[in-house]
C-alpha positions, 0 to 999 in steps of 0.5 A: 465336654467336661473333664473327667478325672478318674482316681483311686482316692487312697493313691498318693499320685491321684491326690497329688494330681487332684491338688494340681487340678484344684490349684489351677481351678480346673473344673472336673468330674471326679470318679472313684475307679474302685467304686465306679470302674470303667466299662470295656467300651469306655476304656476302648474309647479312651485308648483310641482317644489317647493314641497310646499303647494299650499297655500304658492303661495297665497299672503294671506296678499294682498288686492285682497286675502282679498276682494275675501274672499279666506281664507274661499274659498280656502279649497273647491277648487281643486288644478286645480281650485287654479292654475286657480285662481292664474293665474287670477291676479298676485296680488294673487301670493306670491312674489317675486318668484324665479325659478331656476333649484333647485326649486321654492320659493315664498317669500323672505327668504335669507337662502332658496334663498342662497341654490337655486342659483348656484354660 
């Protein structure tokens, strides 16, 4: 399986994560989340693969999240509704996202990414 790196190129954390991958010579497929947003099915698969709470997949510091007042709305939504909501706008999704054979991880944490890339 190829490593998938889902990013928003203007995001400084995404830029840092991409540099980190390139410095380690990790081969990956790059995907711009704004131009090619994930489908609800992809988000569901990534969420299941991650073993994390679905809230970790939301960009809680983002403008769209705040404008939609999702902090208050999310608890009332079903898991399927959350997948659908994440699929409506790439800016709602926590990024960067690293998808590997070992799992899926939203956000950039070096120590966790290190364990997710095969050398």
